[in-house]
N, C-alpha and C positions, 0 to 999 in steps of 0.2 A: 504494500500500500504506500510505496514511496516513502515520503518523509513522515507520514502520520503513524504508521504502524510501529516505527522505531523511535518515535518521540518519547522523551522521558517525562514522566508526570511532574508537574510543578506544584509546590505547596499552595494550597488554596485556603482562603479565609473561611472560618467556620461560621455558619449562620444557624437558622433553625434546622436546616438539613444540609450537610456538607455537599459541596458541588459534585464530588465524585459519585455520591449516591443519587443525586438528581440525574446525572448522566446515565447511570445504570438503569434507573426507573424509566427514563425517556426512551432509551434504545430497546428495552424489553417490550414496552408498549408498541413501538414501531415495528419491530421485527416479528413479534408474535403473529400478527395477522398475515405477514408475508409467508412465513413457514406454514401456517395453518392452511393457506390457500393451495399448498402443494398436494394436500391429501383430501380436503373437504369436498372437492369436485368428483373424486373417484366414485363415491357411492351413487352419485346422480347420473353416471354415464348412461345407464340403461334408460333412465327417464328422459335424458336429453336425446338419445337415439330415437325413442318413440315419439317425442315431441316434434322433432324435425323430420322424422321418417327417412333417415339416412343410414348408411352402412356403419359398421363398427369402426372401420378405418377412418371415416370422416369424423365420427364422434370423438375419437381419442385425440384428434388434433386440438381439442379444447385443453388437453393436458400437455401434449407434446410442444405446442407453440409457446405455452407459458414457460416451460422448463428451458426451451431453446433461447427465448428472449432473456430469461433470467441468467443463463450461463454466459451469453455473449456480453451482456451489460456488466457483469460482475468485474471482469478485469478492467473494463473501461472506467469504472467508477473511481478507481485510484487516480487515473490520469485527470479526470474531471475535477476531483477534489483538490489535487495539487494545483490545477490551473485556476479554478474559480472559488475554492474554499470548501472545506469539508462540511461545515454546517449548512451552507447554501445548497450543496449537492444532495446532502442527506435529506433535507426538507423537500427539495425538488423531487427526489425519488419517491418519498412517501406521498407527496401530492399527486404525482403521476399515477401511482398505484391506486390511490383512492378514486381518482378520476376514472381510471380503467375499470375499477370495481363497479362504479356507478353505471358506466356504459355497458358492462356485462349484464347488470340487472335489467337495464332498459332493453337490451337486445334479447335477453331471455324472456321478457314479458311481452314484447311487441313484434319482434322480427319473425318472419316466416322462413328465413334461411339461416343455417347454422354458421355461415361464414362471417356474419356480423359479430356473432359471439366469439368466434376464433380471433377476429381482428382485435376485439376489445381485450381478450385474454393476452394478446401480444403486448398491448399497452400496459396491462397489469405487470407482466413479466419484466418489461423494460424498467418500470419504476421500482419493482422489487430488487432487480439486479443492481440498480444504482445505490439503493439504500442499505441493503443487507450487509455487504462487507464493511461499510463505514461504521457500523455499530461496533464491531470488534476493534476498529482503529480508534474510536472514541475511548473505549475501555482501556486499551493499552497506553494511550497518551494521557489518561487522567489518573489512573490508579498507580501507585508506586509498585515496583517489582514484587515486594513481599506481600502485597495485597491482591495481586492480579489473579492468583489462583482462586481466592474466595470470590472475587467479582465474576470470573468466568464460570465458577460453579453455579452462582445464582443465574447468570445468563444462560448457562447450559440447561437449566431446568425448563426455562421457557422454550428452548429449542427442541426439547424432547416432548414436553407436554403438548405443544402445538400440533405436531403431526399425529399424535395419538388421539387428540381431541377431534381432529378433522373428520374422520369417518363417523364418529358418534354424533357430532353436530349435523353433518350432512345427512346421515340416516334419519335423524329426527325430523329435519325440515322436509325431506322427501316423503316421509310417512304422513306428514301433515299437509302434503300437496303444496308446499311453500318452497320448492326447490330454487326459485329465483332469489330467495333471500340468502342463499349461500353466498351471493355476491353483494347484496345490499348490506349485509351485516358488517362488512368491512368498513363501510362509510363512517359510522359514528366512532368506531374504534380508531380508525385512521385519523379522523379529525382530532380526537383526543391526543394521539401520538404526535401529530403536527403541532398542536398547541403547546404540549409539554416541551417539544424540541425547540420551538421558537422562543419560549420563555426561559428555559433552563440551560440550553446548550450555548457554548461560547465559540466564536470563530477562532481558529488557530492559524495565524499567518504562516505562509510557507513561501520563502523567497525563491526556491528552486522551481523553474518553469520547465516542465517535461514536454517532449515532442510526441505527437500522436503517431499511431501505426495504422494508417488507413488501409494498407494492403492486408495487414493481419486481420483487421475487422472483416474486410470483404471475404477473405479466404475462409475465415471461421464461419461466416454466415452460409457460404456456399457448401462447405464440406459437411458441417453438422446438419444443416438444413436438408441436404440431399440424402444423408444417411437416415435421418428421421423420417423423411418422406418414403424412402424405400421400405423401412421397417413397418411403416403404417400401411403400405399397400400390399404387403405380403399376405395378410389375412384375406384379401379379396382376389388378388391376381396370382398368388403362388410364387414360389422361389424361382421358377423358371421363366417368369414373365419378363418380356423385353424391358418394360418400364422399370421394373424392380432392379434388374441387373444393371441397366444403364444408370439408374440413380445411385446404386452402390458404387459403381465405377467412378462416377463423377465425385462422389463423396470421398472415396479413397484417394483419388488424384488430388483433390482439393486439400485433404488432410496432410498428405505428403508435402504439398507446396506450402501449406501453413507452417509445418515443422521446419522446413528449410528456411523459410522467410524469418521465422522467429530466432533461429540459431545463427544465421549467417548474414542476413541482409538488413533486418530492422535495426536502426540505431538504438531505439528504445522499444523493445518488443512488447506487444500486448500481453503476452504470457512468457515470462522468463523460464524457459524449459531447463536451463542449467541449474535451477534450484533443485531438480530431482537428483543431482549429483551428491547432494548432502543427505547422508543416511537418515538423520532425524526427520527431515522434511519428507523424504520418500516413504519412510515407515509410517509416519503420521497420515500421509495421503492415502496409502494403501488401507490402513485401518479405517479411515473415514469412508473410503469407497466401499469396503466390505460392509461396514455398519449401515450405510444408506441402502445397500441392496437388501440386507436383512430387514430393515425397518419398513421399506416400501413393498 
């Protein structure tokens, strides 16, 4: 996260509630709904499929496009925070997420085509991808090293409870024939998160101006988008389908080009792949990857 993740916590004056705890409360409120949205829609997939009378491959784009947008915007958020300010980008990300949630609810309530809902989910994912990684950066830059474990412990509770609560909440709303509120429920929570962030968080100046990696962004969209599209079409067209094989091929070529660009050509890569040379980072990433597979 460039300068923010490595920033050292500065002593803060004590008030009725220390600044570091206000930071923790603010980011938990903001990130909780973003993580919740990764699982709350899953239970409603069958309902959405019936509502729009579309195939399963079309229906699951409501999940896939959200995760894709989330993943692409996550590394970009560090660059945007360094360039425009971490508080500003964090609040902008939350605001975009809330706006996307509102559009999802409107599309689910009024639209006769699923693609308006998919487009709104992409907006949701973009906002979530901007805000989510900055929450950890705020914690690391606010809490002193000896207290970061405790802070991340509290933060981690929210990260675990949110995806576990998602199917329960989604199932309840679907049973009550209120599945559109899967999206609308984010709006009041998000407004509260934005309000707390605006009042409690402080901007941290960063004098280093980083360069963008537009080619890396483009290749990431092409490669991961093509692979996701191919995986989604398999259920309808089969593994031997021309469109599936072509999409997988485009995704593979794009992924190789992305890796080469990040390693050898990008002056400031979107994703620094050399970090995986560090055993601690590699092991932590593998554990996180396996944990997410088990969770979802």
